[in-house]
C-alpha positions as CSV (number, residue, x, y, z in Angstrom):
1,M,25.2,33.7,1.4
2,K,25.7,31.5,4.4
3,R,27.1,28.0,4.0
4,R,23.9,26.4,5.4
5,D,21.7,28.3,2.9
6,F,23.9,27.3,0.0
7,L,23.7,23.6,1.0
8,K,19.9,23.8,1.3
9,R,19.6,25.3,-2.2
10,A,22.1,22.8,-3.7
11,I,20.2,19.9,-2.3
12,K,16.9,21.2,-3.6
13,V,18.3,21.7,-7.0
14,F,19.9,18.2,-7.0
15,F,16.6,16.5,-6.1
16,S,14.6,18.7,-8.6
17,I,16.9,17.6,-11.4
18,L,16.8,14.0,-10.2
19,A,12.9,14.1,-10.2
20,V,12.7,15.6,-13.7
21,S,15.2,13.0,-15.0
22,I,13.3,10.1,-13.5
23,L,9.9,11.4,-14.8
24,S,11.5,11.9,-18.3
25,V,12.8,8.3,-18.4
26,L,9.5,6.9,-17.2
27,A,7.6,8.9,-19.8
28,Y,10.0,7.6,-22.5
29,I,9.8,4.0,-21.4
30,Y,6.0,3.8,-21.0
31,P,4.5,3.1,-24.4
32,S,2.1,5.8,-25.4
33,N,0.2,3.7,-27.8
34,I,-1.2,1.6,-24.9
35,K,-3.0,4.7,-23.6
36,K,-4.4,5.5,-27.1
37,R,-6.0,2.0,-27.7
38,K,-9.8,1.9,-27.9
39,L,-12.1,-0.9,-27.0
40,H,-13.6,-2.6,-30.0
41,Y,-16.1,-5.4,-30.0
42,M,-15.2,-8.4,-32.2
43,Y,-17.6,-11.1,-33.3
44,L,-17.0,-14.4,-31.6
45,M,-19.9,-16.7,-32.4
46,D,-23.6,-17.1,-32.5
47,E,-25.4,-17.2,-29.1
48,D,-26.6,-20.8,-29.8
49,D,-22.9,-21.9,-29.9
50,L,-22.1,-20.7,-26.4
51,P,-21.1,-23.4,-23.9
52,R,-23.9,-24.3,-21.5
53,K,-21.4,-25.2,-18.8
54,G,-17.6,-25.3,-18.8
55,V,-14.9,-23.6,-20.8
56,R,-14.6,-23.1,-24.6
57,K,-11.5,-21.7,-26.4
58,I,-12.4,-19.5,-29.3
59,E,-10.1,-18.2,-32.0
60,F,-11.1,-15.2,-34.0
61,E,-9.4,-12.9,-36.6
62,Y,-9.5,-9.2,-37.2
63,K,-7.8,-6.9,-39.6
64,L,-5.4,-4.2,-38.3
65,E,-4.2,-1.9,-41.0
66,D,-2.9,-4.2,-43.7
67,R,-2.5,-7.5,-41.7
68,T,-4.8,-10.1,-40.3
69,I,-4.4,-10.9,-36.6
70,T,-5.5,-14.1,-35.0
71,N,-6.4,-13.9,-31.3
72,R,-8.1,-16.3,-28.9
73,V,-10.3,-16.0,-25.8
74,F,-11.7,-18.4,-23.3
75,V,-15.5,-18.3,-22.7
76,V,-16.5,-19.7,-19.3
77,A,-20.1,-20.6,-18.6
78,G,-21.1,-21.6,-15.1
79,N,-23.8,-20.8,-12.5
80,D,-25.7,-18.6,-15.0
81,V,-22.7,-16.4,-15.5
82,L,-20.9,-16.0,-18.8
83,T,-17.3,-14.7,-18.6
84,A,-14.5,-14.2,-21.1
85,F,-10.9,-14.4,-20.2
86,S,-7.7,-13.3,-22.0
87,P,-5.4,-16.3,-22.5
88,V,-2.4,-14.2,-21.4
89,C,-0.8,-15.3,-18.1
90,T,-0.4,-12.3,-15.8
91,H,3.1,-13.5,-14.7
92,L,5.2,-13.1,-17.9
93,G,2.7,-13.1,-20.7
94,C,2.7,-16.8,-21.8
95,L,-0.5,-18.2,-23.2
96,V,-2.4,-20.4,-20.8
97,N,-4.4,-23.5,-21.8
98,W,-7.5,-25.1,-20.3
99,D,-7.0,-28.6,-18.8
100,N,-10.4,-30.2,-18.8
101,N,-9.4,-33.1,-16.6
102,K,-8.0,-30.8,-13.8
103,K,-10.6,-28.1,-14.5
104,E,-7.8,-25.4,-14.4
105,F,-6.1,-23.0,-16.6
106,L,-2.4,-23.9,-16.8
107,C,0.6,-21.8,-17.8
108,P,3.2,-24.0,-19.5
109,C,6.1,-21.5,-18.8
110,H,6.4,-21.3,-15.0
111,G,3.6,-23.5,-13.6
112,G,1.0,-20.8,-13.0
113,K,-2.5,-22.2,-12.3
114,Y,-5.9,-20.5,-12.4
115,N,-9.3,-21.9,-11.5
116,M,-12.4,-21.7,-13.7
117,N,-13.0,-18.1,-12.4
118,G,-9.6,-16.9,-13.5
119,E,-8.3,-16.7,-9.9
120,V,-4.7,-17.7,-9.1
121,I,-4.5,-21.0,-7.3
122,A,-0.8,-21.8,-7.6
123,G,2.5,-20.5,-9.0
124,P,4.0,-17.1,-9.6
125,P,1.2,-15.1,-11.3
126,P,0.6,-11.9,-9.3
127,K,-3.1,-11.4,-10.3
128,P,-6.0,-13.2,-11.9
129,L,-6.6,-13.7,-15.6
130,T,-7.8,-10.5,-17.3
131,R,-11.6,-10.5,-17.8
132,L,-12.8,-9.3,-21.2
133,P,-16.2,-7.6,-21.7
134,L,-18.8,-9.7,-23.5
135,E,-21.8,-8.4,-25.3
136,I,-24.7,-10.3,-26.8
137,K,-26.7,-8.5,-29.6
138,D,-29.2,-9.9,-32.0
139,G,-28.2,-13.5,-31.2
140,K,-24.5,-12.8,-31.8
141,V,-21.7,-12.8,-29.1
142,Y,-19.0,-10.1,-29.2
143,V,-15.9,-9.7,-27.1
144,G,-14.3,-6.4,-26.3
145,I,-10.6,-6.0,-27.0
146,K,-8.3,-3.0,-27.0
147,I,-6.9,-2.2,-30.4
């Protein structure tokens, strides 16, 4: 075997082992339970209680195995559009709050700001607030969350 052929094979083997190692580490790090979560619709409120215009924070509870989990969602009504947003900041996962005077969602951790449509207007967040699916059935409002 020539020296050149040996070096080519050695480099191919090295990069193959490196690629397999990196993929193994990524597969281990990425939580598999996120992929397995399914969308469930949780009851929020009656349709009559929906905000006509503006933002309303709604807290709701659901049972997961043997414990009760309290969650919250922001329902935004404006221009004949009803939207639900997750309160989790897309920067580092802090919970945002609605400031009615400034008409903005504010993140208390690092100064992230979102407008009423969930779009980033200031600060470090890399993307808008997560929109959650809303469904209205028989006069009741449900929000879709992954459990």
